[in-house]
N, C-alpha and C positions, 0 to 999 in steps of 0.2 A: 385305281380302285383298291388294290391291296394295301396300298400305303394308308389310305383313309381308314380302312377296316382295321389295320394294325394299330393306329393311333386311337381309334375309337375304343378298341379292346383294351389298350393300355390305360386309357383314361377311366374306363369303367373299373378296371382292376384296382387302379389307384384310389378311385372313390370308395370302393368297397373296403379296401384295406384302411383308408383313413377313417371311414365311418365306424369300422369295428374297433379301431385303436381308440377313437374318441369315446365310444360307448364304454369300452372297457375301463377307461380312465374315469369316466363319469360314475361308474359303478363302484370304484375304488374310493371315490370321495364322498359317498353317502355316509350319514352318521353311523348307521349300523356297521358298515364296513370299517370305518375308522375305529369304532369302539372295539370290534373284534381284533383288528390289527394291534391296537394298544394293549389289549388283554394278552394276546399271544406274546408280544414283546415283554410285558411285565412277567409272565410265566417263565419265559426264557431267562430273563435277567435273575429272577429268584432262584431258578435251578442252578445257574452259574454260581451265584453267591452261596447257596447251600453247599455246593460241591467244594468250593474253595474253603468254606468254614470247616467242613468236615475234614478236609485235608490238613488244615491248620490245626485243628484239635488233635489229629492223630500224630502230627509232628511234635506238638507240645507234650503229649502223653509219652512219646517215645524218648524225647529229650529229658523229661522229668524222671522216667525210670533209669535212664543212664546216669543222671546226676545223683539220684538216690544210691545207686550201686557205688559210685565214686565216693560219695560221703560215708557210705558203710565201710568201704575199705579204709578210708582215711581214719575213721574212728575205731576201727577194729570191731565193729558190730558183727561181722561174718566170721570172726575168729572163734576157735573152739572154746567152749566154756569150762572154766575150772569148777569142778564139783564140790570143792571144799567151801563150806559156808564161813562167813566171817564170824568173829566172836560177837556174842550178844551185846547189845549197848546197855549201859547203866544209866538209868534215869534218876534225876534229882527228886528228892521227896518234896512234895508241895503240901504245905499245911492247908486244911480246909477249915477255915474259921467259922463256916456255918454248921459244922458238925457239932452235936451237942456234947460230945466227950471233950471237945477242945476247951470248954470253959472250966472243966474240972482240973485241968493241968496246972501245976504250979511252976514247973520248969518246962522249957521248950528245948528239947535236945538238938533240933535242927535249925535253931535260930543262930545264925553266924554273927549277927550284929550284937549279940549279948555279950557283955563283959563277963568273964569267968574268974 
């Protein structure tokens, strides 16, 4: 008698467990549940990609600053500045042929192609 009761109870427990498992799986396969799962996975993937992109951008910025410092040292940009100014430049005189006083000239002192 106990043996039959034991196996009956075991069968009932297995049936309840199997029914619960099947119902849980059926709820997971509804369109709403599948859409929610897909949305959650997309959000997780987006978060992971953003975190990696931010890390990459920070690495690029650090390496860029380091390279700029190396180039500055190589070019002497960080060296102390000499306060003495260079001599002023001398510019060539250019004739303005549109100037009304140009037509009045008979000699052109700045024309180097003229025979003297």
